[in-house]
C-alpha positions as CSV (number, residue, x, y, z in Angstrom):
1,X,0.1,0.1,0.0
2,X,1.2,3.3,-1.1
3,X,1.4,6.4,1.4
4,X,1.5,10.1,1.1
5,X,2.8,12.7,3.4
6,X,0.4,15.7,3.5
7,X,0.0,19.0,5.6
8,X,-3.3,18.8,7.5
9,X,-4.7,22.6,7.0
10,X,-7.8,22.0,9.1
11,X,-8.2,19.8,12.1
12,X,-9.1,16.4,11.1
13,X,-11.0,14.0,13.4
14,X,-8.6,10.7,14.7
15,X,-6.0,12.0,12.3
16,X,-4.4,15.6,13.8
17,X,-4.8,19.3,14.0
18,X,-3.8,22.4,11.2
19,X,-0.3,22.4,10.9
20,X,0.1,18.3,11.5
21,X,2.2,16.5,8.9
22,X,1.0,13.2,8.7
23,X,1.3,9.8,6.7
24,X,-1.8,8.6,5.1
25,X,-2.8,6.3,2.8
26,X,-2.6,7.6,-0.9
27,X,-6.8,6.7,-1.6
28,X,-7.6,8.4,1.6
29,X,-5.5,11.6,0.7
30,X,-6.5,11.7,-3.0
31,X,-10.5,10.8,-2.8
32,X,-11.3,12.8,1.0
33,X,-8.9,14.9,2.1
34,X,-7.4,17.0,-0.9
35,X,-10.8,17.6,-2.5
36,X,-12.7,18.7,0.7
37,X,-9.1,21.1,1.3
38,X,-8.6,19.6,4.7
39,X,-4.9,18.9,3.6
40,X,-2.4,19.7,0.7
41,X,0.3,17.5,-0.2
42,X,3.8,18.4,1.8
43,X,6.0,19.9,-0.7
44,X,9.1,22.6,0.2
45,X,6.9,25.6,-0.4
46,X,4.3,24.4,1.6
47,X,6.2,23.4,4.4
48,X,6.8,27.3,4.9
49,X,2.8,27.2,5.9
50,X,3.7,25.2,8.9
51,X,4.5,27.9,11.5
52,X,1.4,30.1,10.4
53,X,-0.9,27.1,10.8
54,X,0.7,26.2,14.2
55,X,0.6,30.2,15.2
56,X,-3.6,29.8,14.2
57,X,-3.7,25.9,16.1
58,X,-2.4,27.9,19.0
59,X,-4.9,30.1,19.3
60,X,-7.7,28.0,18.4
61,X,-6.9,26.1,21.0
62,X,-6.3,28.2,23.9
63,X,-9.9,30.0,22.9
64,X,-11.4,26.2,23.3
65,X,-9.3,25.8,26.6
66,X,-11.2,29.2,28.3
67,X,-14.7,28.3,27.0
68,X,-14.2,24.7,28.3
69,X,-13.6,26.1,31.7
70,X,-16.2,28.8,31.4
71,X,-18.9,25.9,30.6
72,X,-17.4,23.6,33.4
73,X,-18.2,26.5,35.9
74,X,-21.7,26.9,34.7
75,X,-22.2,23.1,34.6
76,X,-20.8,22.6,38.2
77,X,-23.5,25.2,38.9
78,X,-26.4,23.9,37.4
79,X,-29.0,21.2,38.7
80,X,-31.5,19.6,36.6
81,X,-34.1,17.3,37.6
82,X,-35.7,14.3,36.0
83,X,-39.3,13.5,36.8
84,X,-40.6,10.0,36.1
85,X,-43.3,7.4,36.0
86,X,-43.1,5.0,38.8
87,X,-44.7,1.5,39.6
88,X,-45.3,-0.2,42.7
89,X,-42.6,0.5,45.3
90,X,-41.2,3.5,43.2
91,X,-39.8,1.2,40.6
92,X,-39.3,3.5,37.5
93,X,-40.7,2.7,34.0
94,X,-37.8,3.1,31.8
95,X,-34.3,4.9,32.4
96,X,-32.7,8.2,32.0
97,X,-30.1,8.5,29.3
98,X,-27.6,10.6,28.2
99,X,-30.2,11.8,25.6
100,X,-32.3,12.9,28.6
101,X,-29.8,15.0,30.0
102,X,-28.5,16.4,26.6
103,X,-32.1,17.8,26.2
104,X,-32.5,19.0,29.5
105,X,-29.3,20.8,29.3
106,X,-30.6,22.4,26.0
107,X,-33.5,23.5,28.0
108,X,-31.7,25.1,30.6
109,X,-29.6,27.0,27.7
110,X,-26.6,24.7,28.0
111,X,-25.6,23.9,24.3
112,X,-23.2,20.6,24.8
113,X,-22.5,17.9,22.3
114,X,-24.3,14.6,23.5
115,X,-21.2,12.6,22.8
116,X,-19.4,14.7,25.9
117,X,-21.7,13.4,28.3
118,X,-20.0,9.9,29.7
119,X,-22.8,8.0,31.3
120,X,-22.1,4.7,30.9
121,X,-25.3,3.1,31.7
122,X,-29.1,4.3,31.9
123,X,-29.9,5.5,35.2
124,X,-32.7,3.6,36.4
125,X,-33.1,4.4,40.3
126,X,-34.6,7.4,42.2
127,X,-32.2,9.4,43.9
128,X,-29.1,11.6,43.4
129,X,-26.7,11.0,40.8
130,X,-23.8,12.4,39.4
131,X,-22.6,12.6,35.2
132,X,-18.8,13.2,34.0
133,X,-19.2,15.6,31.1
134,X,-15.7,15.7,29.1
135,X,-15.7,19.5,27.7
136,X,-11.9,19.4,26.3
137,X,-8.9,17.1,26.5
138,X,-8.1,19.0,30.0
139,X,-11.3,19.9,31.3
140,X,-14.0,17.9,32.8
141,X,-17.0,18.7,34.7
142,X,-19.5,16.7,37.0
143,X,-23.2,17.7,36.8
144,X,-25.5,16.5,39.5
145,X,-29.3,15.4,38.6
146,X,-32.1,14.4,40.5
147,X,-34.5,11.5,39.6
148,X,-37.9,11.7,41.0
149,X,-41.3,10.5,40.9
150,X,-44.2,12.4,39.1
151,X,-46.9,10.3,41.0
152,X,-46.9,9.7,45.0
153,X,-45.2,6.5,45.9
154,X,-47.7,3.8,47.7
155,X,-45.5,0.7,49.4
156,X,-46.0,-2.8,47.9
157,X,-47.5,-4.9,50.7
158,X,-45.4,-8.1,51.0
């Protein structure tokens, strides 16, 4: 398999950020990265662009980090609650998922990518819970939320 060395102009997920010199398969470079304008072939003239791209990258990463820290502060102060239907003895019907948390945060005015919500298993119990939200490679926040019954809990006789 042939490989090409290219210079990334834009950040590419799972490959690198702008200014990175990466080696990729020839077909990936020829059919995907180059036509989309996300990379250019690595030549001596393009190597001069590396410094400008790295400066732009440093500025963008600093902005992203400060925005992530600001969002983490907002998330730490935010409390959300889910009212769920329950059956006998307070047993929940269904579960609270990462998608539900994402929707509640959007209603509260906090726009977060739902893939950043690290809820490994859906919540199937009433009470207080905490979920970790990874906002940046260096910044994560804990979001506390409550799961409460929307109807009175009737104890089961048994």
